[in-house]
N, C-alpha and C positions, 0 to 999 in steps of 0.2 A: 443286606439295609442291619443297622446299627443296632439293639434295645432303646438308647437315650437317644435315638434319633425322633424327632419329636414335631416331624412337620405332618401335617395332618390329610397334609395332597398324595405322601405315599402310602400305600399300602399294596402290601407283597399278592398283588392281580391273579397269581396264579391258584395261590390257597383262597382268595376269596372265588374266586372261576370256581374249583372245585364243592368247595361250601353252594352257593349260586344255585350247582347238578341238583344238587343234595337237595338242598330244599327243596327244590320243584318237581323230584321225584319225590319225594314223601309227600305232596301236593297234591299229583297227579301220578297216570298211567301210562304207559309211554310203550309203544308197539316197534320196536325195531333191532336190529340187528345185535348175534352176540357178541357180548364184551367184556373185557377182566377189567379188576382198576373201579379206583376211588370216579372217575369222570363213566364206568358204566351206565349206557340211558333207563334202566330203569333196578328196583331193587328186587332182589330172587334172584338163584340160579338160573335164570329163563322169564325170558318176556314177557312169562303169560303170567304171571303168578300172583296173584290176591290175596295171598296169606301173609304179604311182608307191607313195612309202611315204616321203615326205619332203617338207616343206613349211621349203623353207631360210632363216632372219629375220638381221637386222638387226636390232637392239641398237642406240638410239645412247645417251647421255650427256645422261642433263637438265641437267648445269650448261651443256653447254653446245654442246651439239647435233652431234657428231662421232662418228663407229658405234664402238661397242666393238668392240678391235682385238685379236691376240693370235697369236703368235709359236706355229710347231708344227717338227713335223721327220716327214717319211713320204717313203717311200722312199728313204731318204738327203741329201732336198732340206730346206734352212730357210727358212722364211717367215716371212707373216704371212697373216692373214685376218681381214677383218668378214662373213662367214657362218657359222652355227651350225642345226646341226642339236639339237632343244629333244628332251632323253632326260628330264627329272626335273622335277617342280617341290614345294618343298616349302616352305607359307609364302610368304615374298619372297623365296628364294631358284629359279633355273634353273640347270638342271644343263644344257649342251647340248655335244657333239659341235663342237668345230671341225672344217668343214667349207672343202675351196681348193680354186680355179677352176683343170686343166688343160685347159689348153691347147688339146691336139694334136684333142681331143677336146670341147671348148668344154661342159665340164659338171662337175660339181661332183661331189668324190671324200671321203670321209669317212678321217680319220684317226684315233686310238686315243685321241689328246690330249683331252680334258676339261677346262672351266675354268663356275664356277659364280658367278654374276651377280647380285647384291642389286637386284631390282627394283626399291630406292624410289629407286636412282643412275640406273635409265634412264628419260626421258621419251618415247619413237617405239619403236616395230615397224616392223619394214618384212617385210611377203612378197615373195620370190620368189616365180618358178616354179614350181610342182610337178615332183619329179620321182623318180628312181629312184638312192640311194645301197644303194653293197653293206656291208652290217654286218658281214659276217667278221672 
């Protein structure tokens, strides 16, 4: 698909489907077989883990292959991040919470800043290790 394609009926169904599964996982607990990859049907290293609530993702621009990144301000610090938590899906749009890496703890932290990305402009999704994000 071309990034300049403006046909609203065309959405990268494989990326949408993966993000939809991630969104469902983040809202529910699953008891399934062991899987690996983005479409693993549970969060964490084993299906009975209860300490994970997020599968961090990176979304890549379909035109140039670079990760989408956005600026944020959290705890008085401004930075840029290319790591997100899926919060909602609507047609071909994905609303994501911006996450950043706390270098002191080497863990992701959720911000209260959100972006909406048109999935027609995404060529790939990369899933990172499942984690727990404080959403308060």
